[in-house]
N, C-alpha and C positions, 0 to 999 in steps of 0.2 A: 595656543593652549595644548594642542596635540603633542608637539615636541616637548613641552614642559612635563607632561605626564610620564613620558619615557625617561626623561632626564632624572625625574624624581626617583624612579625605580633604580636607576644606575647609581645615584648618589647614596641611597640607602644601602645598597649592596657594598659599595666602597667603604662606607662608614662601619659596617659590621665586620668587614675584613680586617680593619685596623684594630679591632678589639681582640682581647685574648680569646673570647669565644665567638664563633661565627653563628649568630642567631638569625640567619637569613637564608632562604632557599628560593630559587627560581628555576623555571624551565620553560622551554618553548613547546607549547602544545599546538596541535594542528586541528583546526575546525574543519571537518570533512564536508559538512553541508550547512545550510542556512541555520541560524538560530534566532530566537526571539530574545533580544537583550535590550539594554538601555542605550542611550545616545547622548552625546554632548551637543548642546548645552542643557539637556534634560535628564540628569542622572537619576531622578526619582522614578522614571519609567523603566523599572528593572526587568520586567519579564515580557513586556509588550509595548512596542511603540505603535500606536494605532494610526491608521491613515487619517482618522478624524482629527488628530492633533495638529499635524503640520499643514494639512492641505484641505481639510474638510472631508466629508463623506465622498468616496470615490464613485460618483455617479456620472458615467461617461456622457450621458445625454444632456446633463446640466453643466458640463465643464465649459469654461470660457477659454477656448484654445488660442485666442489671440494673446492671452497672457502666457509668456514663455514658461513660467513655473509649472503651469498645469499640464504641460506636455511631457514633463519628465517622469520617467519611471524610477529615477534615482534621486534621492534627496541630498542636498548639499550639507549633510550632517554626518559627522564621523561616528561610527558605532564602536562600542566597547562592551566588555563583560563586567558588570559591577562586582565589587568585592563581596557584597552581601549575597549575590546570586551564587558565587562559588562556595561561600561559607554555608549557605542554606542547602546546597546540593550535598556537601560533605555531611552535614547534620542528618539529612534525609537518608543517606546511605548508611550512616552509623546507627540510625534509629532501628533499622531492621536487624541489627546485631546486638542483642541485649547485653552480651558480655562486654561490649565497648562503651555502653552508655555512661557509666560513671567517669571513665577515662576521657571520653569526648567532652563531657560537661566541664571537667577540670581544665582541659587545655583550650577549649573553644568558648567556654562560658555558657550561661543559660539563664532563664528566668523561671521562677517558681509560679505556682498557681495564684499567688497573691500579687503577682506582677513585680516582685522584687528581682532585680537584675544582679547577677554575679559575673564579674569580669573574668575572662579566661587568661591564658598566657600567650596566645598566638593571634596575631592580627593578619588579615588578608588585604591584599592590594587589588585595586581595579586592574583587570587584564586588558591591555590594549593591543590591537594588531601591530605587527612589526612594520606594516605599511598602512598609512591612513586608508580606511575603507568606509565608503559611504553606504548608507542604508538603501536597500533595494526593495521595491514593492513585491509582495507575494500575495497569493490568494489561497483560501480554502474554498472548495466547491462541492458541497454535499450533493450526492447523487442518489441516495438510497430510495427516496420516494419515487424518483423517475425510473431507476434501474430495476428495483425489486417490485414496487407497487404499480408500475406503469401509469403513473399520473402525469399526463402531458403538461399540466400546469406547474410541475415542480422540476423542470429540466435545469436544475443547477442555477443558483444565483451566487456568483462569485463574491466572497467576502474578502476585501483587501486589508492588508496590514503590511508593516515594514519589518525587514529582517537584516541582520548582519550576514552578508554573504549572498552571492547570486546563484548558488547551486552549481556553477560551472567550474569553479576552481577552489582548491582548499585555501584557508586563511591561517597563517601562523600567528599565535598570540602569546604574549609573555605573561605567565602566571607566577605570582610570587607571594610568599608569606614571610613574616618576621616575628621575632619574639617581642613581647611587650616589656618595656623597661620597668623594673621594680617588681616583676612577677616571679622572680627566681626561676625563670625558665632555663632549661639546659639544652645543649646541642642535641642530646639524644631525644628530647621531647620534640624539638623542631623536626628532626628526621622522622619521628613517629607520625607527627601531623602531616608531613609532606607525603608520606606513603598513603595516608588516607585520601589526600587530594588526588593523587595519581589514580588510585583505585576507583574513587567516586566518579571522577570525570570520564574515565574510559568506560566504566560500567553503565553510567546513567546518561552521559552527555551533559549539556548545559542549556539553560533557558527553558522555555515552555514547549509543550508538545513533544517531549523527548521520546515518549512511547511510540510516536508516529515516525520516528527517525530524524526529527529535527535535532540540531545541536550535537551530532555525533562527533566525538573528540578522540584524537589519537595522541597517546602519551609521548614524551620525549624518546622513550625506548621503542616506539613504533607499535605499541599494543593497542588494539581496539576491541579486545575481548569483552563479551557480554556475560561470561560465565559467573562473574562475581556480582551480578545485579542484586540478588537477594539470596539468603540461605534457602535451600530447598528448590531453587530454580534450576531448570535444565535449559540448554540451548541446542537448537537444531540448525545447522548451516546447510543451506540448499544452494547449489551452484546453478546458474541459469544462463541461457542465451535466448534473447528475445528478438525475433525478426518482426518488424512492425511498420505499419503505414506511417507511424510517427505519433508521439505523445508530447504534450507541452504543459507549461505552467502559466504564469501570468503573461508571458510574451508568447502569443500563439504561433509565431513563426520561428521561435527558438525551440528546437527539439530537446526535450528533457524528460528522462525517466526519473520520477520522484518517489521517495519513500511513501508519500501520501497516496500515490497510485496503488501501491501494494496494500496499504492500510485500508483504503476504501474497498478494494477488491476483497480482502479477507473479511471485513466487517459485513459486507453484503452477502457473502457466501455463508457466513455464520447464521445470519438471519434466515436465509433460504432454508437451511437445514433445520433450524430450531422450529420454524413454522410448521414443519411436518410432524412435530411431536407435542406441541402445546399451542394455546391460543396466542393471538398477536400480542396482547399486553404482556404475557409472561415471557414470550420470545424476546421482546424488546428489553425486558428487565435482565434476562440472562446475557444478552449481547452487551448490555451496559456494564454488567459485572465483569465480563471478560475483556471488552475492548475500551471501556470507559464511555462516558457520555457527558455532554455539556449540560443537558437537562434530562434527568431520569424521569420516570413516570411519577415519582413523588415530588418533582420539582427541584430536586437537589442534584447538582453535578457530582460526578464520581470518577475516580481514577480506575482504570482497568488493570488487569493482572498480566495481560499479554503485551509484550514489548517487541518492537520490530526495528531492524536496522538493515539498510541496503549499502553494500560496498561495491562500487563499480570499478571494473578494470580500468576504464577511462571515462571521465565525465562526459566527453564528447562522443556521440555514437558514430559508428562506421556508417558512412553514407554511400550507397552503391552508385557506381558511375553509369550503369546500364539503366535506361529508362524503360518503364516508369520506375523511379527510384524508391527504395525503401531504406529503413534504418535498422541497425543492429546494436543492441546493448549486451554486454557480457558482465557478469558479476556474481555476487553472493547475497542471498537473502537470509538473514539470521532472525530466528524467532525464539523468544525467551518467555517462559511461563513456569509456574509450579510444575514439577515433573509429570505428575499424573494428569494434569489438565493438558499439558503440551502433547503427551503421547496418546491419550485416550480421546481428547476432544478436538484439539486444534489441528493436529497433523492429518487426521482422516479427512477433515473438511478441505484442507489444502489439496490432498490427493484427488478428491472429487472435482475440485475447481479446475485444476490444471489438466484433468482428463477430458474435459468437455469444452474448454475455451482457453483464452489467453488473458492478458492483463493490459490495461490502458485503452487508448482509443482503438475501436474496431475489434474488441476482444471477443465478440460473438461470432466472428467469421475467420476462416483460415486465410492466410495471406494469399491473395489471388489478384488477377488482373481483370478489370471490367472496362467497358466502353462508356466514357463520360461524354455527354452531349454539351457542347458549347455553341450556341447559336444553331447553325445548320450543319455543324460538323461534329464528328465523334473523335475522341482522343483516348488512347489507353491510359488508365489510371490504376492505382493500387489501393486495396482495402484489406483490412484484417490484420491478424497477428499469427505468429507461429512460435509457441513457447516451449523450449526444451529445459527440463529441470532434472537434476541428478542429486542423489544423496550418497555420501561417502560412508561406508560401513568400516570403521577403523578396526573393529574386532576381526572381520574377515578380510580386511585390506582390499576391498572391492568397491567399485562405484556402480550404483544402480539407477536406471531410469525411474523417476518418481511417479510417473503417470501409471494408472492402473492398466493391466494387460487386457486384451480383448477376450475376456473369459467371464461369462455371467456369474460363475461361482465366486470369483474374487470380489466382484462388485457387491453381491448380496451379503457375503460374509463380512466385508469391511463395514457395510452399513449396519448390519445386525450388531456387530461389536460396538460401533459408535453409539447406536441407539440405546443399547443396554447400559453403556457407561453414563450417558446423559440421564436416563431414567433412574439409575442408582444414585447419582449425585444430586439430582433435582427432582425427586419423585413428586413432591408437592406441586411442582410447576407443570408437570406433564399431564396430558389428558389421554387415558387409555383408549378412549373412543374418539380420537381426534378426527377420524374420517367422517363420522356422523356429525360432529360439530361443524366441520367445514361445509357439509351439505345443508345443514340447518342455518348456518351463518356464513354464506359465501364470502370469500375474501379474494379480491382481484389482486393477485400477487404471484410471484414465482416461488413455488414451494418444491423443495427437493426431497422427495420421499417416494417409496415404491407405489403409493396410491395417487400421487399428484403429478408425476412426470414420467417420461420414458426416455431411454437411451438405446440407440441402435448404432452399430458399426456397419457402414455401407462401403461399397467399392469407391475408391478415389479416382484420381486421374491415371490414365494409361502410363504416362511418364511423370515422375515427380517434378513439379514446376520449380522447386527450390534446389539449388546446388549448395547444400550446407557446408560442404568441404571448402568450396571457394567463396562462400558467403556472397552468392549472387543468384540471379535467376538461372535456371537451366537454359543454355543458349543453343539455338539451332541456326547455323549460318550467321552467327553474331547477334542474333535477336532472340528475345524471350519467346516462349511458346505463345500461340494465339490465345486470346483471352478465354475462349470457351474450353481450351485444352487445360486450363488451370482450375476448372470446376469439376469436382467429383459428383457422385450421384446425389449427395445431400445438398450441396450448393445448387446443383442444377434444379433440384426439386423446389427449393426455396425461391429461386428466381423464375419459377413458372408463372406466367400471367396470361392464362387463357380463360375462356368463358366458364369452363368447368372448374378451373383451379386458379383463382385470383390470389396468389400467395405473395407476389412481389408488391412491395409498397402497401401492403395491407396491415393496418394497425393491429389487427387481431392475429397476425402471424409473422410476416416478414419484417414488420416495422416500416417506418417511413421518416426520412429526414426532411425537416421543414424546408420549403423552397422560397421562403420569404413571405412578406405580407402578414396576414393573421394566422397562417398555418401553424400547427403544433407538430413537434417531432414526437414520434412514437418508437419505443424500443421493440425489437423483435422478440417473439416468444420462443425463438429457436436459437440455440447456440451450437456451432459446428467447429471442430478442430481437425486438422489433418494429422495423421500419424504415419510415420515413415516405416510402415510394414506392408509388404505386398499382400494382395488378396489372391489366394491360390485358386479360388473357384472361377473367377472371371479374368485372371491374369492382369492385374493392375499393379503399378509400382507402389502405390500407397492406398490408404483408406481414410475415411472420414467418420468421426464419432459425432453423432447428431443427438442433441438433448432437446426435447420438446417439453416445455412447461405448459400444463393444461389450463392453468388460470382458475377463474372462479366457476363454481358449479351453478348451473341454471336450474332453479327449483321448478320452473314452469315446464321445461322440456325434460327434466330429470336427466340431464346430460351436460357435458362441457360444450363450449362454443362450437358450432357446426364446422367452422373453417379449421379449427385445430383438430377436431375429430376426423375430418377428411384427410388432413395431413398425416395423422396417426395411421389411418388405413393405408395411405400411399407408402409410408415407411414400412409397414408390416408386409406389404405386397412385394417388397424387394428381398424378403428372406427366401431361403432355399436356393434354387438354381441361379437366382439373380445376385447372390453373393453376400447378402446382408445377414446380420445376426442381432437379435435383441440381447442387450446386456443387462438391462435394469428397468424396473417400473412396470407400468400398465401396458396392455395391448388391447386391440379392438374386442377381443373375446371377453375381457374382464371389465 
């Protein structure tokens, strides 16, 4: 059947070429990343082929692995993009352009409010990959309740489904349209409709979850521009290099940096920031308006206005040869939204996020070496991330580091501008006395605001443990620095485990990874990132930015948790001659 579908497209093209008018257009588009589409022999599952359909709910503990089919992460079903999905995406793209509505209805057809159907002049064909491509299992893994609210019972429950594409290599597909006989369609109208197809697919992508980066499409001309998503939208391209302990998707041993990693990261940081200006219910509503939600507070799903796309220089990460090994991804993150929302609301949050941490697994720690115990022996292992992000200013023809400088004034001014923009846009959602509200109704959550967190920059390591020029560890006699020499003052403090300072593996500060059995994992309340700027006071090659979230207010003691208060005091004690500076937020005196 697969060969027949391609042959049909070729025959239709040949038939049109033999006529006086060529009423047929086709092109080879490139699917850059996974997409949710239909499958043969189930063409009606247009936007999602659920794991529940071909193989039952994917509950690993209940699988019969003696049955060969249950071991497969790939289904023996060839995927394709249904014609109705392409037509629907073109209609959705045109819907945002009122000037095109009547013309699109004329060429593509429509139905009125009474259900009467009016046939158009252009038909769409199913788009099949140039090579048979089977469906691959994918997952979504919500982390918000675990990462933001520190609920150990909500440490991600992967939800499986199947996609066209495995995320590791692009897929070329043949997209085609043709004129409907008897409709008096012209060659010019076919060209017009084809231009819509190219613009819609490259701007939106195809299939479900396109706002999260799924279904990104490159046109035959090589364009993947997002600038034509909607009228009034602006796009910000941010180039990045991520040094990482490794991130993965459905296959935990296959390293993969996914658009959904960025989407979850941005969504969580939006929530952290909004919780500093409004109650939890309103913060969730605003995040839903911006990022979309499967179930809003009113029980209705909604599409967000922020769209995201990741373009990697190479789908396969660079893997260092020096042990302990780490991974490097390079690429571009593109964010699209209405221009005022993008500039005033979204991008400031991005700057705060990249200034205190990374993205993906290990984002709360700088990339460093630690000693992992296996049995009675210790082995060097790697943990953390190091995220570098730049923005190109075309007007000035310059490239800038996007993280905030180590200057308290920059931090406070950016937050004040962002806060004012949020309160102006959503004044009815904001609480002018949110500090009193959080003390009266304590919320166990990470909240980014001057009253609920603190940020310090402290001395880093004497020598930078990362050689970013050669994309490797800094080597001494062919070996990385000793593990303790990769820890700056912030990391050293978090790893303290003494009678007076039990910070390491403490659920109320340093976090704790579950070690099996009935243990629960706990996120750290501290995020640390390394910056490649020397500390002039104590003469170190680099510094560490330390962000401490204070968590819930204790009404009985009229204070925050004593462990986090002690850590705050320790941070503050590093200021002055010890080389630390407070950049943002509360301090022990406040």
